[in-house]
C-alpha positions, -999 to +999 in steps of 0.1 A: +143-054-269+138-051-307+101-046-303+079-016-297+083+009-268+055-010-250+074-042-255+106-027-240+086-013-211+070-047-205+104-064-205+120-039-181+091-040-157+082-077-159+100-097-185+136-093-172+126-109-139+108-138-156+138-143-180+162-142-151+141-168-133+142-191-163+179-187-171+195-189-136+198-216-111+182-220-077+203-192-062+180-168-079+150-184-062+168-181-029+175-144-036+139-137-045+128-154-013+151-130+007+137-100-012+101-111-005+110-115+032+124-080+033+094-065+015+071-083+039+091-070+069+089-034+056+052-038+048+046-048+084+065-018+097+045+006+075+013-010+085+021-002+122+027+034+112-006+035+094-024+021+124-008+046+147-015+075+124-051+064+121-056+062+159-040+097+163-062+112+136-094+098+151-085+110+186-073+145+175-103+150+153-127+140+181-111+165+204-113+192+177-150+184+171-158+187+208-139+220+211-156+235+180-190+225+194-182+241+227-170+273+210-202+274+190-223+272+222-202+300+237-207+321+206-245+316+209-244+325+246-226+357+238-257+369+221-252+406+211-218+409+228-196+414+197-163+410+216-173+378+234-188+364+202-157+372+182-135+356+208-156+324+209-157+323+171-119+326+172-118+295+194-141+277+170-117+286+142-087+272+161-107+240+167-115+237+130-079+242+122-071+214+146-096+193+127-079+201+095-046+189+110-063+157+122-076+151+086-040+155+074-030+128+099-057+106+083-041+113+049-008+103+065-024+070+076-036+064+040-001+072+026+015+046+050-012+021+041-006+027+004+032+022+009+024-011+028+002-022-001+030-014-026+055-034-006+030-063-003+026-062-041+064-062-044+066-093-022+039-109-043+059-103-075+090-117-059+072-147-046+056-153-080+089-151-097+104-175-071+075-198-078+082-197-115+119-204-108+110-234-086+085-247-112+112-245-139+136-263-116+110-290-112+106-293-149+143-297-154+144-323-127+116-343-142+133-341-176+166-353-160+147-382-144+133-392-177+167-392-193+184-411-165+157-438-164+169-452-197+205-439-197+230-446-169+253-419-181+227-393-172+227-402-135+250-373-124+229-347-142+198-362-125+214-359-091+224-323-098+189-315-110+175-330-079+197-308-057+187-277-076+150-286-073+152-291-036+170-258-031+144-241-053+116-257-033+131-244-001+134-209-015+098-211-028+086-221+007+104-192+023+089-168-003+055-183+004+058-177+041+071-142+036+045-131+011+018-145+034+029-122+061+030-093+036-006-101+027-016-101+064+001-067+068-017-053+037-051-064+051-043-047+084-033-016+064-066-016+047-084-017+080-063+012+092-073+032+062-109+024+067-106+034+104-090+067+094-122+077+077-136+082+112-115+114+114-133+127+083-167+127+100-152+144+130-135+171+109-167+178+090-186+181+123-159+206+136-163+225+103-201+227+108-196+240+144-171+266+133-194+278+105-222+281+130-200+301+153-190+323+124-227+331+116-235+338+152-205+361+156-215+379+125-250+384+138-236+398+170-216+423+150-182+406+156-154+392+134-162+358+119-140+354+087-114+333+105-139+307+116-155+305+082-121+301+065-111+274+090-143+255+084-136+255+046-101+244+053-112+215+075-138+204+049-112+205+021-087+184+041-115+160+051-126+155+015-090+146+005-086+123+035-118+105+026-106+100-010-071+089+000-083+065+027-108+049+003-082+045-025-055+031-002-080+007+014-090-007-019-054-010-031-043-026+001-071-052-002-060-060-038-024-063-027-033-087+000-053-108-025-023-108-049+000-118-020-021-147-010-024-158-046+014-157-049+017-177-017-004-204-032+017-204-064+049-206-044+037-235-023+025-253-053+058-248-071+077-260-041+056-292-040+063-299-077+100-292-071+101-317-042+084-344-062+107-337-091+137-340-068+125-374-056+119-386-091+154-374-102+171-390-072+153-423-078+162-422-115+198-414-107+200-443-082+186-467-107+198-451-139+194-473-169+176-500-148+140-490-153+120-521-163+095-499-181+114-468-191+085-457-214+060-457-186+084-439-163+091-413-190+053-408-195+048-402-158+076-378-156+065-359-187+030-355-173+045-342-140+068-319-160+038-304-178+021-297-145+052-280-133+053-260-165+017-249-161+025-238-125+054-217-139+031-202-165+005-193-139+031-178-116+043-156-145+007-144-151+004-136-114+037-116-116+024-095-145-009-088-127+010-078-096+033-054-114+001-037-128-011-034-092+022-019-081+019+007-108-016+015-094-002+021-059+025+044-074-001+064-093-021+068-061+010+079-042+015+106-068-021+117-067-020+120-029+013+140-030-002+163-056-034+168-036-013+175-005+007+202-023-025+218-035-040+218+000-008+232+014-010+261-011-046+267-001-037+268+036-009+293+029-033+315+009-057+313+038-030+323+063-020+352+040-056+363+038-061+362+075-029+383+080-041+409+055-075+410+071-061+415+106-037+441+094-066+459+078-085+458+110-056+472+129-052+501+104-089+508+106-089+509+144-058+532+142-076+556+118-107+556+141-085+565+171-068+593+151-102+606+141-114+606+177-082+624+188-088+651+163 
């Protein structure tokens, strides 16, 4: 904490969890395992929301596309009948607005998928830290086994280290199972985001039909601004839906990859911890009796180095995962900002339509007054 602002930020975002893992006993590994399980559960729930939103967006956009196409045909059939053409163009406008709403649902699917990815990344970080804690417990147990092999007075410490290592191994296994589920959920979320892009094509098709209806109505001498504005609105929402879906799909895939990597680290750490527990228990049982204490110490030291390498690898994974979590947060902010901009555009469009309709009413009123005179 005496370093640069970047050092402080690094410690607050990553280092504190790593330090806590190295300083505390197996209870922390157990706690991290529970946190990973909860993150995984929430990721699964959000993935279901993403899937439902994606299905709804595709269905709604398909209906809107068909309705807009039908309205465009009606507008064409109206030929020079301005009233009929305007009415049909109005229906095309309504369909395009429906397509815009469907695109918003696709954005909602992307948002849910992004949240699932963020939780999967969180589970991966927790599992990585649990792996580091279990690997540290393994190192301590191997060290205790080495000490007890040549010193009978160290038997009690070896037994305690063995218990700690077994508890840490159990926690790491729980975390591994949990983060594996989170990874599966994140992959499913990525698929939901990819599927949501189907609504984009439908929305653009509806916009094309509405624009066609607008041109036909205008040619017939009718009103067409609403259809043209609705088409632009649908395209704008479709563009953002495509961007959000692509971004969330990529992040969800990366989160799944990180989750599976963390699962491997946790399982590896659990294996080291279990072997260390066996070595410590054996050393405690035969404390001071080892015929070749030097050879035993050498074996334990090598195993301890492997466990330490596993811990170091887990810490590296944790840092990488925290970077990924920040990416998901940045995407969440970008999506919210884009949604606010689109909402402002929609409101401006509504205001414009109201002003145009009011102007038309006043113009008609003036025409009637003139005819009365």
